[in-house]
C-alpha positions in Angstrom: 8.5 8.2 -4.9 8.5 10.0 -1.7 5.9 12.7 -1.7 4.6 15.3 0.8 1.1 14.1 1.9 0.0 17.7 2.4 0.3 18.7 -1.2 1.5 15.6 -3.1 4.7 17.3 -4.1 7.6 15.0 -5.0 10.5 15.0 -2.5 12.5 12.2 -4.0 12.2 9.7 -6.9 14.0 6.8 -8.4 13.4 4.2 -11.1 15.2 1.0 -11.8 16.6 -0.6 -13.9 18.2 2.5 -15.4 20.2 3.2 -18.5 23.1 5.6 -19.2 21.6 8.6 -21.1 25.1 9.4 -22.4 24.9 6.2 -24.6 21.2 6.4 -25.4 21.6 6.9 -29.2 24.0 4.0 -29.5 22.0 1.7 -27.2 18.5 2.6 -28.3 17.7 -0.6 -30.2 19.0 -2.7 -27.3 17.1 -0.6 -24.7 13.9 -0.8 -26.8 14.0 -4.6 -26.9 15.3 -5.2 -23.4 12.8 -7.4 -21.5 13.4 -5.5 -18.3 12.0 -2.3 -19.9 14.7 0.1 -18.7 13.1 3.0 -20.5 9.9 2.7 -18.5 10.0 5.3 -15.8 8.7 3.1 -13.0 8.4 5.8 -10.5 5.6 7.6 -12.5 4.3 4.9 -14.9 4.1 1.8 -12.8 1.8 0.8 -10.0 2.9 -0.7 -6.7 1.2 -1.5 -3.5 2.0 1.3 -0.9 3.5 -1.2 1.6 3.5 -0.9 5.3 3.4 2.9 5.2 -0.3 2.4 4.6 -0.7 1.2 8.1 -0.2 4.8 9.3 -3.1 5.9 7.0 -5.2 2.9 8.2 -4.5 3.9 11.8 -6.1 7.3 11.1 -9.1 5.5 9.5 -9.4 3.3 12.6 -9.3 6.4 14.9 -11.8 8.3 12.8 -14.1 5.7 11.4 -14.3 3.1 14.2 -14.4 5.4 17.3 -11.4 3.4 18.5 -10.7 3.1 22.2 -7.1 3.4 23.4 -7.8 0.4 25.6 -8.5 -1.8 22.5 -5.9 -4.4 21.7 -5.6 -7.5 19.5 -3.5 -10.7 20.0 -0.9 -11.4 17.3 0.2 -15.1 17.3 2.2 -14.5 14.1 -0.6 -15.5 11.7 -4.2 -14.7 10.9 -6.9 -16.9 9.5 -10.6 -16.3 8.6 -13.5 -18.7 8.8 -14.2 -20.0 5.3 -10.8 -19.0 3.9 -8.2 -21.7 3.0 -5.4 -19.1 3.2 -3.5 -18.2 6.4 -2.0 -14.7 6.4 1.3 -14.3 8.2 2.8 -11.5 10.2 6.4 -10.5 9.4 7.2 -11.7 13.0 6.3 -15.4 12.7 6.4 -15.9 16.5 3.9 -13.1 16.9 3.9 -9.8 18.8 1.5 -10.9 21.5 -1.1 -8.5 22.7 -0.8 -5.1 20.9 -2.7 -1.9 20.9 -2.7 0.6 18.0 0.5 2.4 19.1 2.3 -0.9 19.5 0.9 -2.1 16.2 2.3 0.9 14.4 5.6 0.8 16.2 6.0 -3.0 15.5 4.3 -2.9 12.1 2.1 -5.8 13.2 0.4 -7.2 10.2 -2.1 -9.3 12.2 -3.4 -6.2 14.0 -3.9 -4.4 10.7 -5.5 -7.5 9.1 -8.1 -7.5 11.8 -8.7 -3.8 12.0 -8.8 -3.5 8.2 -11.5 -6.1 8.0 -13.5 -4.2 10.6 -13.0 -0.9 8.7 -13.8 -2.6 5.4 -12.4 -2.0 2.0 -14.4 1.2 1.4 -13.2 2.5 4.8 -9.6 1.8 3.8 -10.3 3.5 0.4 -11.8 6.6 2.1 -8.7 6.9 4.2 -6.4 6.5 1.2 -8.4 9.3 -0.6 -7.7 11.6 2.3 -4.0 11.3 1.5 -4.4 11.8 -2.2 -3.9 8.1 -3.1 -6.5 8.6 -5.8 -4.8 11.4 -7.8 -1.8 12.0 -10.1 1.0 13.9 -8.5 0.9 16.5 -11.3 4.6 16.1 -11.9 5.8 17.8 -15.0 6.9 14.5 -16.7 5.1 12.6 -19.5 3.6 9.2 -18.8 2.4 9.5 -15.2 -0.3 7.0 -14.4 -2.1 6.0 -11.3 -3.8 2.9 -10.0 -6.3 4.0 -7.4 -6.4 2.3 -4.1 -8.9 -0.6 -4.4 -12.5 -0.3 -3.2 -15.9 -1.6 -4.1 -16.3 1.7 -6.0 -13.2 1.2 -8.2 -12.4 -2.6 -8.4 -13.7 -5.8 -9.8 -17.1 -7.2 -8.8 -15.7 -10.3 -7.0 -14.2 -8.8 -3.9 -13.4 -11.1 -0.9 -12.6 -10.5 2.7 -9.1 -11.8 2.0 -8.6 -9.0 -0.6 -9.4 -6.6 2.2 -6.9 -8.2 4.5 -4.2 -7.9 1.9 -5.1 -4.3 1.2 -5.0 -3.5 4.9 -1.3 -4.0 5.2 -0.4 -2.0 2.1 
């Protein structure tokens, strides 16, 4: 779904796998039992992480919530690790982006920058930013079956939340 962030109106939508509605009555039993669930309208009834587009939202949270300085930068070696965590988070550019500021991080979609800033902003700060862009509401589209999975936060999620969960959420 591509929606307008100002009013949440739907600009474009797709769902896959699809089926041919012209053959629906003949194919119904096959469609009903298909393990890929082609009758599930994934665009409105499934939940997916927002992906790197969330980095734009996070950037606004960084600017508003952290009193960010345009002189601030972070070093991206292509990976990120945290004390006490066995996991290493990778940047999509495995050789790293080097020293990046917020503008560079957005332009390059630098995961390491947003891991670090997301941890400073915290999961509730990320959530508060998501809410500003209606990530906590249904679109109101006139189709049956719309569902939503709110952006995670300590307000909405499980009790066991770890810094690694925040790092994952920070890059969408």
